[in-house]
Rosetta silent file (secondary structure, phi, psi, omega in degrees, C-alpha in Angstrom):
SEQUENCE: MDVSSNSAGSSSSASISQQWYPHLSSRSWLGGMLLGLAAAVFLATILSLQIELDQRHDEQADRIESLRLLPRGELLRPALIGFHHLGADLIWLKIVQVLGEPVVTDQDYEWLYHALDVVTTLDPQYSYAYDVGGTILAELANRVDWSNQLLEKGVKANPAAWRLPFVLGFNYFFHLSDYVKAGEYMGQAAKIPGRPLYVDTLAARLYVEGGSPLLALQYLEVMIQQAEDPQLRVIYEEKYKEVVISRDLGTMDQALARYKQTRGRNPQTLADLVKEGYLAAVPEEPFGGEYRMNSETREIESSTHRERLRLHRPD
SCORE:     score description
SCORE:     0.000 S_00000001
   1 L     0.000  132.371 -176.853    0.000    0.000    0.000 S_00000001
   2 L   -89.092   99.959 -177.742    1.384    3.389   -1.041 S_00000001
   3 H   -64.425  -40.887 -178.807    1.188    5.496    2.092 S_00000001
   4 H   -62.675  -36.302  179.941    2.509    8.603    0.360 S_00000001
   5 H   -66.901  -43.659  178.789   -0.166    8.252   -2.289 S_00000001
   6 H   -64.232  -38.684  179.451   -2.904    7.939    0.323 S_00000001
   7 H   -63.614  -42.681  179.371   -1.461   10.876    2.229 S_00000001
   8 H   -64.467  -40.853 -179.799   -1.383   12.978   -0.898 S_00000001
   9 H   -64.209  -41.351  179.382   -4.939   11.989   -1.722 S_00000001
  10 H   -63.170  -41.673  179.094   -6.089   12.823    1.771 S_00000001
  11 H   -63.701  -41.235  179.876   -4.352   16.183    1.598 S_00000001
  12 H   -64.179  -41.363  179.874   -5.886   16.864   -1.776 S_00000001
  13 H   -63.642  -42.153  179.116   -9.363   15.952   -0.488 S_00000001
  14 H   -62.772  -39.695  179.859   -8.945   18.243    2.518 S_00000001
  15 H   -63.740  -45.054  179.857   -7.809   21.052    0.235 S_00000001
  16 H   -64.040  -40.631 -179.071  -10.793   20.575   -2.069 S_00000001
  17 H   -62.094  -43.370  179.699  -13.142   20.373    0.934 S_00000001
  18 H   -68.618  -32.589 -178.393  -11.818   23.630    2.379 S_00000001
  19 H   -69.240  -44.491 -174.821  -11.973   25.299   -1.032 S_00000001
  20 H   -92.984  -22.421 -179.892  -15.594   24.417   -1.760 S_00000001
  21 L  -131.475   65.914 -174.987  -16.896   24.192    1.800 S_00000001
  22 H   -63.412  -24.010 -179.007  -14.871   26.742    3.812 S_00000001
  23 H   -69.772  -11.900  179.200  -17.551   26.878    6.530 S_00000001
  24 H   -83.947  -12.813 -179.823  -16.622   23.328    7.478 S_00000001
  25 L   -71.424  148.477 -175.839  -13.129   24.360    8.580 S_00000001
  26 H   -62.997  -37.808 -177.840  -12.675   24.634   12.333 S_00000001
  27 H   -67.488  -45.151  179.721  -11.379   28.204   12.133 S_00000001
  28 H   -65.728  -39.766  179.991  -14.279   29.428   10.020 S_00000001
  29 H   -62.614  -41.565  178.634  -16.761   27.557   12.166 S_00000001
  30 H   -65.847  -41.212  178.414  -15.358   29.165   15.326 S_00000001
  31 H   -62.179  -41.294  178.475  -15.435   32.611   13.710 S_00000001
  32 H   -63.342  -40.215  178.450  -19.045   32.124   12.721 S_00000001
  33 H   -62.088  -42.324 -179.669  -19.952   31.070   16.226 S_00000001
  34 H   -65.292  -41.385  177.919  -18.292   34.183   17.670 S_00000001
  35 H   -63.286  -42.336  178.695  -20.059   36.448   15.191 S_00000001
  36 H   -63.714  -40.824  178.971  -23.378   34.826   15.988 S_00000001
  37 H   -64.538  -42.305  179.137  -22.765   35.171   19.704 S_00000001
  38 H   -62.489  -41.705  179.032  -21.818   38.847   19.304 S_00000001
  39 H   -63.430  -40.611 -179.970  -24.962   39.498   17.276 S_00000001
  40 H   -64.725  -42.195  178.257  -27.095   37.784   19.919 S_00000001
  41 H   -63.037  -42.570  179.891  -25.510   39.856   22.701 S_00000001
  42 H   -60.839  -47.311 -179.565  -26.030   43.047   20.665 S_00000001
  43 H   -64.551  -38.656  178.877  -29.691   42.260   20.022 S_00000001
  44 H   -64.860  -38.462  178.247  -30.242   41.354   23.667 S_00000001
  45 H   -64.408  -45.699  179.018  -28.693   44.666   24.738 S_00000001
  46 H   -60.539  -43.764 -179.884  -30.894   46.640   22.336 S_00000001
  47 H   -63.353  -41.526  179.708  -33.979   44.764   23.556 S_00000001
  48 H   -63.533  -42.938  178.367  -33.050   45.394   27.182 S_00000001
  49 H   -63.443  -40.985 -179.554  -32.561   49.118   26.543 S_00000001
  50 H   -64.406  -41.675  178.326  -35.881   49.334   24.719 S_00000001
  51 H   -62.111  -42.544  179.496  -37.682   47.602   27.585 S_00000001
  52 H   -63.665  -42.087  178.498  -36.061   49.994   30.052 S_00000001
  53 H   -63.991  -40.724  178.255  -37.050   53.008   27.931 S_00000001
  54 H   -62.742  -41.152  179.470  -40.622   51.721   27.668 S_00000001
  55 H   -64.731  -42.203  178.202  -40.759   51.263   31.432 S_00000001
  56 H   -62.037  -42.495  179.932  -39.410   54.771   31.982 S_00000001
  57 H   -62.245  -42.098  178.381  -41.957   56.171   29.552 S_00000001
  58 H   -63.634  -42.329  179.009  -44.750   54.306   31.358 S_00000001
  59 H   -63.106  -41.529  179.432  -43.520   55.582   34.725 S_00000001
  60 H   -64.071  -43.553  178.600  -43.362   59.111   33.360 S_00000001
  61 H   -62.597  -38.049  178.912  -46.871   58.845   31.950 S_00000001
  62 H   -65.591  -40.898  179.301  -48.091   57.538   35.316 S_00000001
  63 H   -63.045  -45.406  179.730  -46.483   60.475   37.147 S_00000001
  64 H   -61.616  -42.644 -178.533  -48.063   62.982   34.778 S_00000001
  65 H   -65.515  -37.145  179.192  -51.444   61.292   35.104 S_00000001
  66 H   -65.404  -34.856  176.693  -51.218   61.321   38.908 S_00000001
  67 H   -73.820  -36.546  179.092  -50.589   65.079   38.811 S_00000001
  68 H   -63.799  -33.151 -175.441  -53.352   65.591   36.280 S_00000001
  69 L   -92.840    7.791  177.679  -55.819   63.780   38.566 S_00000001
  70 L   -58.573  139.540  173.375  -54.949   65.746   41.706 S_00000001
  71 L   -64.096  157.422  176.397  -58.031   67.107   43.501 S_00000001
  72 L   -59.143  147.661 -177.391  -58.426   70.866   43.429 S_00000001
  73 H   -57.840  -35.017  179.487  -56.379   72.633   46.050 S_00000001
  74 H   -63.129  -30.494  178.337  -59.509   73.958   47.786 S_00000001
  75 H   -85.882  -34.270 -175.459  -60.630   70.358   48.367 S_00000001
  76 H   -76.661  -34.178 -174.255  -57.205   68.923   49.168 S_00000001
  77 H   -58.493  -51.302  179.227  -56.114   71.539   51.699 S_00000001
  78 H   -65.319  -26.377  179.868  -58.613   70.685   54.493 S_00000001
  79 H   -70.327  -19.871 -178.774  -57.978   66.976   53.912 S_00000001
  80 L   -86.289    0.107  174.300  -54.295   67.500   54.818 S_00000001
  81 L    38.772   57.733  174.902  -55.324   68.631   58.360 S_00000001
  82 L    93.186   -9.355 -179.527  -52.608   71.241   58.794 S_00000001
  83 L  -100.739   30.233 -176.055  -49.931   69.583   56.661 S_00000001
  84 H   -67.458  -30.927  177.350  -50.746   71.616   53.538 S_00000001
  85 H   -65.287  -43.193  177.370  -47.236   73.127   53.376 S_00000001
  86 H   -64.007  -41.365  177.612  -45.724   69.645   53.328 S_00000001
  87 H   -59.937  -41.794  178.098  -48.259   68.581   50.711 S_00000001
  88 H   -62.521  -41.620  179.191  -47.278   71.534   48.516 S_00000001
  89 H   -62.660  -44.019 -177.780  -43.590   70.609   48.840 S_00000001
  90 H   -65.757  -41.490  178.379  -44.204   66.976   47.890 S_00000001
  91 H   -66.608  -39.730  178.243  -46.289   67.881   44.837 S_00000001
  92 H   -61.680  -42.101  178.299  -43.678   70.436   43.769 S_00000001
  93 H   -61.466  -38.731  178.215  -40.941   67.796   44.017 S_00000001
  94 H   -66.597  -38.573  176.720  -42.999   65.478   41.806 S_00000001
  95 H   -60.507  -47.155 -179.406  -43.438   68.305   39.261 S_00000001
  96 H   -61.729  -39.972  179.198  -39.689   68.907   39.203 S_00000001
  97 H   -61.490  -43.399 -179.988  -39.057   65.177   38.773 S_00000001
  98 H   -67.239  -43.380 -177.650  -41.362   65.007   35.751 S_00000001
  99 H   -67.014  -19.719  178.483  -39.931   68.149   34.146 S_00000001
 100 L   -76.835   -7.974 -179.519  -36.447   66.672   34.428 S_00000001
 101 L   -95.046  145.286 -175.978  -37.350   63.940   31.936 S_00000001
 102 L   -78.175   -6.122 -174.036  -36.982   64.479   28.166 S_00000001
 103 L   -85.501   -5.189 -179.674  -40.295   62.827   27.200 S_00000001
 104 L   -70.860  129.787  179.872  -42.454   65.771   28.296 S_00000001
 105 L  -121.467  169.529 -176.458  -44.003   67.461   25.261 S_00000001
 106 H   -53.812  -39.349 -174.914  -46.101   70.585   24.730 S_00000001
 107 H   -69.118  -13.540 -179.402  -49.349   68.623   24.700 S_00000001
 108 H   -86.599   -6.797 -165.773  -48.628   67.330   28.209 S_00000001
 109 L   -79.950   -3.182  175.685  -48.487   70.744   29.884 S_00000001
 110 H   -63.874  -36.059  177.381  -52.141   71.021   30.861 S_00000001
 111 H   -62.006  -32.409 -175.730  -51.331   68.824   33.837 S_00000001
 112 H   -67.387  -45.788  179.468  -48.613   71.296   34.839 S_00000001
 113 H   -60.451  -43.263  179.639  -50.916   74.293   35.161 S_00000001
 114 H   -61.851  -46.854 -178.162  -53.345   72.224   37.234 S_00000001
 115 H   -64.022  -40.012  178.468  -50.582   70.876   39.505 S_00000001
 116 H   -66.363  -36.567  177.358  -49.086   74.357   39.980 S_00000001
 117 H   -64.834  -38.411  177.511  -52.514   75.732   40.828 S_00000001
 118 H   -65.349  -47.346 -179.472  -52.895   73.002   43.462 S_00000001
 119 H   -56.825  -47.594 -175.115  -49.437   73.705   44.928 S_00000001
 120 H   -78.934  -12.010  170.756  -50.051   77.443   45.179 S_00000001
 121 H   -83.124  -38.049  175.343  -53.512   76.928   46.675 S_00000001
 122 H   -65.895  -39.305 -179.810  -52.063   74.663   49.365 S_00000001
 123 L  -134.981   86.699 -175.878  -49.294   77.202   50.002 S_00000001
 124 L   -62.008  -20.423  179.709  -50.196   80.637   48.576 S_00000001
 125 L   -91.905   13.471  179.911  -46.853   82.094   49.720 S_00000001
 126 L   -79.449   72.417 -172.197  -44.828   79.591   47.644 S_00000001
 127 H   -63.489  -31.222 -179.803  -43.380   82.400   45.491 S_00000001
 128 H   -64.352  -37.176  179.312  -40.739   80.152   43.893 S_00000001
 129 H   -66.835  -39.216  175.707  -43.461   77.896   42.448 S_00000001
 130 H   -62.608  -47.013 -174.892  -45.216   80.906   40.906 S_00000001
 131 H   -62.720  -59.951 -177.264  -41.946   82.253   39.511 S_00000001
 132 H   -68.384  -43.501  179.736  -40.487   79.078   37.999 S_00000001
 133 H   -61.227  -43.167  178.445  -43.858   77.569   37.112 S_00000001
 134 H   -63.066  -38.529  179.366  -44.974   80.744   35.346 S_00000001
 135 H   -67.171  -42.671  179.853  -41.753   80.885   33.369 S_00000001
 136 H   -64.178  -41.375  179.464  -42.010   77.237   32.300 S_00000001
 137 H   -61.426  -37.848 -178.924  -45.627   77.678   31.191 S_00000001
 138 H   -78.381  -42.979 -169.872  -44.647   80.640   29.008 S_00000001
 139 H   -91.388  -34.999 -178.717  -41.326   79.433   27.644 S_00000001
 140 L   -97.899  -40.969 -178.141  -41.682   75.647   27.375 S_00000001
 141 L   -89.070  -11.800 -177.135  -45.427   75.140   27.071 S_00000001
 142 L    57.456   35.366  177.539  -46.006   78.319   25.024 S_00000001
 143 L  -117.956   79.097 -179.458  -49.030   79.058   27.215 S_00000001
 144 H   -65.701  -30.751  179.309  -48.582   82.683   28.202 S_00000001
 145 H   -62.769  -46.356  177.070  -52.239   82.825   29.243 S_00000001
 146 H   -64.748  -41.293  179.456  -51.729   80.133   31.888 S_00000001
 147 H   -57.910  -47.685 -178.928  -48.452   81.727   32.912 S_00000001
 148 H   -65.027  -38.807  178.144  -50.102   85.112   33.460 S_00000001
 149 H   -61.025  -44.632 -179.441  -52.991   83.579   35.419 S_00000001
 150 H   -66.256  -44.392 -177.925  -50.562   81.819   37.754 S_00000001
 151 H   -67.344  -39.141  177.687  -48.319   84.875   38.163 S_00000001
 152 H   -64.009  -37.409  174.240  -51.258   87.229   38.793 S_00000001
 153 H   -61.171  -41.414  179.917  -52.435   84.827   41.489 S_00000001
 154 H   -67.958  -37.958  179.226  -48.934   84.978   42.960 S_00000001
 155 H   -61.654  -41.917  179.965  -48.769   88.787   42.866 S_00000001
 156 H   -65.592  -38.106 -176.460  -51.986   89.025   44.911 S_00000001
 157 H   -85.324  -18.417 -175.359  -50.753   86.499   47.489 S_00000001
 158 L  -134.386   70.664 -176.590  -47.152   87.778   47.636 S_00000001
 159 L   -64.906  -14.593 -179.619  -47.093   91.587   47.369 S_00000001
 160 L   -96.247    0.200 -178.609  -43.478   91.683   48.606 S_00000001
 161 L   -93.486  100.178 -173.380  -42.098   89.324   45.897 S_00000001
 162 L   -67.518  -26.922 -175.298  -40.700   91.690   43.230 S_00000001
 163 H   -70.509  -24.005 -177.672  -39.899   88.944   40.712 S_00000001
 164 H   -68.691  -50.716  173.404  -43.543   87.999   40.141 S_00000001
 165 H   -66.970  -26.609  177.829  -44.624   91.346   38.602 S_00000001
 166 H   -64.418  -46.864  179.165  -41.204   91.470   36.928 S_00000001
 167 H   -68.456  -36.101  174.938  -41.812   88.161   35.097 S_00000001
 168 H   -60.270  -43.126  176.960  -45.364   89.264   34.285 S_00000001
 169 H   -60.352  -38.648  178.001  -43.894   92.396   32.733 S_00000001
 170 H   -63.339  -43.075  179.000  -41.559   90.229   30.671 S_00000001
 171 H   -59.174  -46.694 -178.981  -44.499   88.166   29.384 S_00000001
 172 H   -68.642  -33.499  179.595  -46.415   91.253   28.302 S_00000001
 173 H   -72.464  -53.922 -168.519  -43.314   92.801   26.777 S_00000001
 174 H   -87.549  -40.823 -174.041  -41.833   89.876   24.910 S_00000001
 175 H   -91.801  -32.806 -173.524  -44.727   87.513   24.193 S_00000001
 176 L  -110.690   -8.437 -179.851  -47.714   89.853   23.914 S_00000001
 177 L    53.388   31.774  176.253  -46.066   93.124   22.749 S_00000001
 178 L  -101.717   88.657 -171.095  -48.279   94.987   25.217 S_00000001
 179 H   -76.218  -23.120  175.245  -45.775   97.595   26.362 S_00000001
 180 H   -67.722  -49.236  177.713  -48.288   99.579   28.424 S_00000001
 181 H   -62.521  -42.269  179.054  -49.137   96.500   30.519 S_00000001
 182 H   -59.131  -43.185  178.760  -45.470   95.545   30.674 S_00000001
 183 H   -64.240  -36.564  179.306  -44.647   99.020   31.975 S_00000001
 184 H   -63.906  -45.733 -179.397  -47.386   98.790   34.607 S_00000001
 185 H   -70.076  -37.675  177.257  -46.065   95.517   35.998 S_00000001
 186 H   -66.058  -37.696  175.948  -42.464   96.685   35.849 S_00000001
 187 H   -63.534  -36.795  176.386  -43.514   99.861   37.649 S_00000001
 188 H   -64.472  -43.477  178.274  -45.170   97.702   40.296 S_00000001
 189 H   -63.974  -33.810 -177.538  -41.959   95.675   40.698 S_00000001
 190 H   -70.569  -14.118 -179.891  -39.960   98.915   40.958 S_00000001
 191 L   -94.106   -5.848 -175.255  -41.936   99.936   44.059 S_00000001
 192 L   -88.603  124.433  178.565  -41.173   96.773   46.036 S_00000001
 193 L   -58.070  142.225  178.579  -38.351   97.078   48.605 S_00000001
 194 L    93.347   -5.923  179.739  -35.384   94.820   47.954 S_00000001
 195 L   -74.687  151.135  176.224  -35.638   94.829   44.144 S_00000001
 196 L   -65.198  156.946 -176.787  -32.390   95.329   42.160 S_00000001
 197 H   -65.015  -29.325 -176.998  -31.740   98.826   40.774 S_00000001
 198 H   -65.684  -19.462  178.008  -32.035   97.681   37.160 S_00000001
 199 H   -63.184  -41.974  178.609  -35.770   97.113   37.709 S_00000001
 200 H   -62.563  -42.370 -179.262  -36.281  100.870   38.057 S_00000001
 201 H   -64.054  -46.350  179.958  -34.277  101.524   34.889 S_00000001
 202 H   -63.723  -39.769 -179.749  -36.183   98.957   32.844 S_00000001
 203 H   -61.740  -43.509  179.871  -39.521  100.242   34.115 S_00000001
 204 H   -65.523  -42.117 -176.727  -38.691  103.801   33.045 S_00000001
 205 H   -70.906  -29.327  179.769  -37.413  102.745   29.619 S_00000001
 206 H   -59.956  -40.218 -178.664  -40.452  100.577   28.905 S_00000001
 207 H   -68.633  -28.800 -174.484  -42.718  103.608   28.898 S_00000001
 208 H   -92.737  -46.349 -169.229  -40.414  105.499   26.525 S_00000001
 209 H  -101.057  -17.076  178.389  -38.917  102.911   24.175 S_00000001
 210 L    56.500 -121.306 -172.331  -41.516  100.148   24.086 S_00000001
 211 L   -93.610   35.736  178.867  -40.357   97.333   21.820 S_00000001
 212 L   -69.812  142.200  179.382  -36.890   98.535   20.891 S_00000001
 213 H   -58.841  -35.409 -179.002  -34.378   95.693   20.382 S_00000001
 214 H   -64.289  -39.497  177.090  -31.860   97.336   22.725 S_00000001
 215 H   -67.814  -39.930  177.909  -34.389   97.315   25.561 S_00000001
 216 H   -60.750  -40.576  179.232  -35.305   93.709   24.747 S_00000001
 217 H   -64.785  -41.020  179.126  -31.627   92.736   24.954 S_00000001
 218 H   -65.390  -40.880  178.228  -31.251   94.423   28.325 S_00000001
 219 H   -61.369  -45.408 -178.241  -34.385   92.684   29.590 S_00000001
 220 H   -68.520  -33.822  175.907  -33.116   89.303   28.370 S_00000001
 221 H   -58.966  -41.241  178.282  -29.699   89.850   29.940 S_00000001
 222 H   -65.245  -44.612 -179.291  -31.464   90.201   33.281 S_00000001
 223 H   -63.141  -37.642  178.063  -33.568   87.080   32.684 S_00000001
 224 H   -64.728  -45.176 -179.130  -30.437   85.080   31.769 S_00000001
 225 H   -65.005  -35.109 -176.412  -28.625   86.241   34.906 S_00000001
 226 H   -82.510  -19.888 -174.465  -31.637   85.483   37.107 S_00000001
 227 L   -69.340  120.298  177.007  -32.413   82.048   35.607 S_00000001
 228 L   -90.957  -25.571  179.929  -31.405   79.269   37.994 S_00000001
 229 L   -84.728  123.977 -178.349  -32.689   76.460   35.779 S_00000001
 230 H   -58.529  -36.354 -178.824  -30.183   75.580   32.985 S_00000001
 231 H   -65.320  -41.524  178.025  -32.973   74.701   30.552 S_00000001
 232 H   -68.815  -35.944  178.808  -34.618   78.094   30.990 S_00000001
 233 H   -62.036  -40.362  177.676  -31.264   79.833   30.676 S_00000001
 234 H   -62.580  -41.083  179.395  -30.735   78.182   27.288 S_00000001
 235 H   -61.257  -45.905  179.822  -34.182   79.355   26.157 S_00000001
 236 H   -65.944  -36.150  178.061  -33.420   82.942   27.144 S_00000001
 237 H   -65.249  -37.581  176.285  -30.023   82.776   25.446 S_00000001
 238 H   -64.997  -42.899  178.153  -31.703   81.628   22.222 S_00000001
 239 H   -63.318  -37.782  178.564  -34.178   84.499   22.457 S_00000001
 240 H   -58.888  -45.311  179.408  -31.287   86.886   23.060 S_00000001
 241 H   -63.936  -37.406  178.742  -29.665   85.781   19.797 S_00000001
 242 H   -63.710  -38.374  178.609  -32.962   86.207   17.952 S_00000001
 243 H   -70.605  -34.494  174.925  -33.209   89.786   19.207 S_00000001
 244 H   -58.303  -42.700  176.979  -29.598   90.405   18.133 S_00000001
 245 H   -60.684  -44.130  178.988  -30.675   89.390   14.619 S_00000001
 246 H   -60.265  -43.282  178.362  -33.619   91.803   14.842 S_00000001
 247 H   -63.322  -46.527 -178.348  -31.291   94.605   15.942 S_00000001
 248 H   -63.118  -43.283 -179.796  -28.744   93.865   13.208 S_00000001
 249 H   -64.071  -37.348  177.378  -31.379   93.678   10.478 S_00000001
 250 H   -62.729  -42.951  178.619  -32.815   97.000   11.631 S_00000001
 251 H   -63.482  -44.361 -178.914  -29.397   98.638   11.421 S_00000001
 252 H   -71.439  -32.237  175.803  -28.716   97.211    7.967 S_00000001
 253 H   -61.493  -41.127  178.602  -32.221   98.121    6.753 S_00000001
 254 H   -63.830  -41.864  177.861  -31.509  101.746    7.610 S_00000001
 255 H   -64.255  -40.189  179.017  -28.211  101.602    5.707 S_00000001
 256 H   -63.782  -41.868  179.703  -29.970   99.992    2.741 S_00000001
 257 H   -63.235  -40.960  178.410  -32.659  102.702    2.712 S_00000001
 258 H   -65.339  -39.652  179.372  -30.012  105.451    2.681 S_00000001
 259 H   -61.766  -47.750 -178.076  -28.157  103.707   -0.135 S_00000001
 260 H   -65.699  -34.434 -179.054  -31.303  103.407   -2.273 S_00000001
 261 H   -68.847  -39.997 -177.398  -32.259  107.013   -1.595 S_00000001
 262 H   -87.769  -30.236 -176.293  -28.911  108.431   -2.689 S_00000001
 263 H   -98.038  -21.358 -179.522  -28.011  105.907   -5.393 S_00000001
 264 L    74.681   17.164 -179.477  -31.438  105.212   -6.799 S_00000001
 265 L  -158.514  169.166  175.979  -30.842  101.474   -6.909 S_00000001
 266 L   -85.053  146.699  171.494  -30.216   98.424   -4.745 S_00000001
 267 L   -70.396  156.455  177.872  -26.687   97.334   -3.889 S_00000001
 268 L   -73.851  -40.327 -179.100  -25.569   94.028   -5.353 S_00000001
 269 L  -140.159  168.604  175.864  -24.289   92.704   -2.021 S_00000001
 270 H   -65.209  -28.523  179.091  -24.055   93.785    1.611 S_00000001
 271 H   -60.685  -28.627  178.374  -20.367   94.394    1.031 S_00000001
 272 H   -64.768  -34.661  178.058  -21.360   97.329   -1.205 S_00000001
 273 H   -64.041  -38.311  178.432  -22.965   99.022    1.803 S_00000001
 274 H   -72.497  -45.526 -177.157  -19.679   98.745    3.674 S_00000001
 275 H   -60.356  -38.217 -177.320  -17.556   99.698    0.670 S_00000001
 276 L   -90.444    3.391  174.055  -19.587  102.853   -0.014 S_00000001
 277 L    84.811   14.319  179.027  -19.601  103.911    3.645 S_00000001
 278 L   -87.893  -17.577 -178.008  -23.262  103.285    4.454 S_00000001
 279 L  -141.662  131.886 -177.780  -22.482  100.518    6.943 S_00000001
 280 L   -63.469  -42.947  179.193  -19.468  100.219    9.235 S_00000001
 281 L  -166.385  155.747  173.953  -19.326   96.426    8.868 S_00000001
 282 L   -77.980  120.116 -176.528  -21.596   93.464    8.226 S_00000001
 283 L   -63.386  159.018  175.398  -22.396   92.120   11.729 S_00000001
 284 L   -80.431  127.975 -179.627  -21.622   88.560   12.736 S_00000001
 285 L   -71.572  123.698 -169.299  -24.741   86.388   12.652 S_00000001
 286 L   -67.325  -19.503  179.864  -25.170   85.064   16.240 S_00000001
 287 L   -94.739    8.306  178.756  -26.299   81.548   15.263 S_00000001
 288 L    90.093    3.691  177.664  -23.251   80.926   13.073 S_00000001
 289 L   -91.405 -141.432  179.818  -24.962   81.712    9.771 S_00000001
 290 L  -150.032  156.787  170.109  -24.678   84.862    7.686 S_00000001
 291 E   -92.501  140.669 -175.377  -26.571   87.976    6.713 S_00000001
 292 E  -151.191  164.911  176.425  -27.270   88.208    3.001 S_00000001
 293 E   -92.572  122.705  177.690  -29.290   90.007    0.349 S_00000001
 294 L   -66.662  124.779 -174.394  -32.280   88.005   -0.862 S_00000001
 295 L   -66.476  -24.224 -178.337  -31.862   87.678   -4.630 S_00000001
 296 L   -93.829  -49.979 -176.339  -35.626   87.887   -5.277 S_00000001
 297 L   -88.123  -17.247 -176.288  -36.958   90.401   -2.748 S_00000001
 298 L    62.245   25.717  174.301  -33.682   92.364   -2.405 S_00000001
 299 L  -100.031  154.713  178.942  -34.291   92.429    1.337 S_00000001
 300 E   -84.898  136.753 -177.111  -31.629   91.668    3.915 S_00000001
 301 E  -144.471  165.659  173.564  -32.146   88.399    5.788 S_00000001
 302 E   -95.108  141.824  179.489  -30.472   85.899    8.099 S_00000001
 303 L   -73.711  -18.647 -178.434  -29.528   82.516    6.668 S_00000001
 304 L  -100.772  -23.297 -178.514  -30.630   80.774    9.888 S_00000001
 305 L  -134.098   89.361 -177.026  -33.828   82.714   10.663 S_00000001
 306 L   -68.320  -33.022  179.607  -35.723   83.633    7.514 S_00000001
 307 L   -89.694  129.977 -176.401  -38.723   84.904    9.490 S_00000001
 308 L   -79.199  143.163  171.522  -38.060   88.099   11.380 S_00000001
 309 L   -74.030  132.035 -176.227  -38.758   88.514   15.077 S_00000001
 310 L   -96.029  110.449  171.513  -41.359   91.258   15.462 S_00000001
 311 L  -121.786  120.679 -173.468  -40.515   93.913   18.017 S_00000001
 312 L  -116.184  143.005  169.762  -42.592   97.079   17.617 S_00000001
 313 L   -79.265  148.092  177.406  -42.338  100.492   19.146 S_00000001
 314 L   -69.933  149.981  178.670  -45.588  101.806   20.599 S_00000001
 315 L   -71.923    0.000    0.000  -47.453  104.402   18.521 S_00000001
């Protein structure tokens, strides 16, 4: 028997087997097993995360529903037999817990107004709940009407809390463009002992300048400095940038009008306004975009905010 021949044949068969059926080799088989195991672990991890997210979402929905179903404060207060301050604190903590989650959306905020109304009925002197709650209703829920109702309730119950009429003035100034009302509330805040000096300055300027961008920027600077909640601070900072755009566009509009009046035509680019001495420089767009001339309307616009923020001076 030719051992070498058999050995060669065996080697040849193994070679052919590996060539046509590579998955039968031990190395390939082990690699496939590892890949399959890794895929299974990955899928199990994804499934586990999804289950956890679903549970969190359910818990969040349950918390919101429990706040939505709270009895009215007038009914709950006597049931707490003297512990209404503690009850207000516990409900406020639950509100803060819910607001700290990212799943809260605008449509969920009806529960918030109700819960805040309950808290401030249990403890009418809870000025922080009026202040922060009113700001959240206006800035996150876009419900200035609810915000004003809550803040007006707080002003009546806390005549020594200067920030409540101050925030009301901000709502009327920035959201409602009612500069007379804004001035009235700012004037009220300016009469309260312990208020910062800038309140007096803002109150005086509101009556004179109304919706000027410079006044809006000063107002927003104060709101940014006063904001303790990081989320609200970001909102005010975004609004500040929007007002900067409004201010810049107003300045460039004036330069454009002078150019058209003296030249009888539109400039080709904003650089022409600078080159011909009508504009000191093209301002830096605060959101990282650019100011440009619209090729169709020949109006100056921001590349990041095509719609202009409306700030009007009173007639």
